[in-house]
C-alpha positions as CSV (number, residue, x, y, z in Angstrom):
1,M,-57.5,-45.7,-17.4
2,T,-57.0,-47.7,-14.0
3,A,-54.4,-47.1,-11.4
4,S,-53.0,-50.7,-12.1
5,F,-53.1,-50.2,-15.7
6,E,-51.6,-47.0,-15.5
7,L,-48.5,-48.1,-13.0
8,E,-47.8,-50.7,-15.5
9,E,-47.5,-48.5,-18.3
10,L,-45.1,-46.2,-16.4
11,R,-43.0,-49.1,-15.6
12,K,-42.8,-50.3,-19.0
13,R,-42.1,-46.8,-20.0
14,K,-39.1,-46.6,-17.2
15,A,-37.8,-50.1,-18.2
16,A,-37.6,-48.6,-22.1
17,L,-35.9,-45.5,-20.9
18,E,-33.5,-47.7,-18.7
19,D,-32.8,-50.0,-21.9
20,E,-32.2,-46.7,-24.0
21,S,-29.9,-45.5,-21.5
22,Y,-27.6,-48.4,-21.2
23,S,-27.7,-48.5,-25.1
24,L,-26.5,-45.0,-25.0
25,E,-23.8,-45.4,-22.5
26,Q,-22.7,-48.4,-24.3
27,K,-22.4,-46.3,-27.5
28,Q,-20.8,-43.5,-25.5
29,M,-18.2,-45.7,-24.3
30,T,-17.4,-47.2,-27.6
31,L,-17.1,-43.6,-29.5
32,A,-14.8,-42.7,-26.4
33,E,-12.6,-45.9,-27.0
34,K,-12.6,-45.1,-31.1
35,R,-11.6,-41.5,-30.2
36,E,-8.8,-42.6,-28.2
37,I,-7.8,-45.2,-30.9
38,L,-7.8,-42.5,-33.5
39,G,-6.1,-40.1,-31.2
40,E,-3.2,-42.9,-30.9
41,R,-3.2,-43.8,-34.4
42,L,-2.5,-39.9,-35.0
43,A,0.3,-39.5,-32.5
44,I,1.8,-42.4,-34.1
45,Q,1.7,-41.2,-37.7
46,K,3.1,-38.0,-36.3
47,L,5.7,-39.8,-34.8
48,E,6.8,-41.9,-37.9
49,D,6.7,-38.7,-40.1
50,D,8.9,-37.0,-37.7
51,N,11.3,-39.8,-37.6
52,E,11.3,-40.1,-41.5
53,A,12.0,-36.5,-41.7
54,K,14.9,-36.8,-39.3
55,R,16.2,-39.9,-40.9
56,G,16.1,-37.9,-44.6
57,S,18.0,-35.2,-42.8
58,I,20.6,-37.5,-41.5
59,E,21.1,-39.3,-44.9
60,K,21.5,-35.7,-46.4
61,L,24.1,-34.5,-43.7
62,E,25.7,-38.0,-44.0
63,A,26.0,-37.5,-48.0
64,E,27.6,-34.0,-47.3
65,L,30.0,-35.3,-44.6
66,S,30.8,-38.1,-47.1
67,E,31.4,-35.4,-50.0
68,L,33.5,-33.2,-47.6
69,E,35.8,-36.1,-46.6
70,S,36.3,-37.2,-50.3
71,K,37.4,-33.5,-51.0
72,V,39.9,-33.6,-48.0
73,R,41.6,-36.7,-49.0
74,R,41.7,-35.7,-52.7
75,T,43.4,-32.2,-51.6
76,D,45.6,-34.2,-49.2
77,A,46.4,-36.6,-51.9
78,E,47.2,-34.0,-54.2
79,P,50.7,-32.3,-54.3
80,E,50.8,-28.7,-53.7
81,G,52.6,-28.1,-56.7
82,P,56.2,-28.4,-57.7
83,I,59.1,-27.1,-55.4
84,P,60.4,-23.9,-56.7
85,E,64.3,-24.2,-57.5
86,D,65.2,-21.7,-54.9
87,E,63.5,-24.0,-52.0
88,Q,65.0,-27.2,-53.4
89,A,68.4,-26.0,-53.2
90,M,67.6,-25.0,-49.3
91,V,67.0,-28.4,-48.2
92,V,69.1,-29.4,-45.4
93,E,69.7,-33.0,-44.3
94,P,70.1,-33.5,-40.9
95,M,73.4,-34.9,-39.8
96,Q,74.1,-38.2,-38.2
97,G,72.4,-37.9,-34.6
98,E,70.3,-34.7,-35.2
99,T,66.7,-35.2,-35.1
100,T,64.3,-33.3,-37.9
101,E,61.9,-32.1,-35.1
102,P,61.7,-28.3,-35.2
103,D,62.8,-26.4,-31.9
104,V,59.8,-25.6,-29.3
105,I,59.6,-22.3,-28.1
106,V,57.6,-21.9,-25.1
107,A,56.3,-18.5,-24.1
108,P,54.1,-17.4,-21.0
109,I,50.8,-16.8,-21.9
110,E,48.9,-13.4,-20.7
111,N,46.0,-13.5,-19.4
112,P,42.7,-12.4,-21.4
113,P,41.2,-8.9,-20.3
114,E,38.5,-10.6,-18.8
115,I,40.5,-12.6,-16.1
116,Q,42.7,-9.6,-15.5
117,E,39.7,-7.6,-14.8
118,A,38.1,-10.3,-12.6
119,E,41.6,-10.6,-10.8
120,S,42.1,-6.8,-10.0
121,T,38.1,-7.0,-8.9
122,A,39.0,-9.5,-6.3
123,E,42.0,-7.6,-5.2
124,E,40.2,-4.4,-4.8
125,L,37.7,-6.6,-2.8
126,I,40.3,-7.8,-0.5
127,K,41.6,-4.4,-0.1
128,H,38.2,-2.9,0.9
129,H,37.6,-5.6,3.3
130,E,41.0,-4.9,5.0
131,K,40.1,-1.5,5.3
132,K,37.1,-2.5,7.0
133,K,38.7,-4.5,9.4
134,R,41.0,-2.0,10.6
135,R,38.5,0.8,11.0
136,L,36.9,-1.7,13.7
137,F,39.9,-1.8,15.8
């Protein structure tokens, strides 16, 4: 084999390898794009499934809510039963000028234990701070 013939064979082989390399890169890019597309499709499918499940849950809750509301309406519409004769005699009609509103009694609300504890802690801190001031002078 002569050097020029060998050089030409090497160049052909190099060109064939470069073509193959280009072809492989194209295939790699195509496969990567397909993988990305499939990933997006899967994500969309999962979101659709999740949304469908949420819609079903909402429909179920709405049905339960509707059922409860109808029960409440039925119990509100039903009389509580006949008024005993004792209570019927006790019905007092308001006099002219009087209102039928009940008297309202206002009573002070005591602080819950947590608030009382916080207030006492704050008072103790203030006393402690004042004692420190006095020691300095």
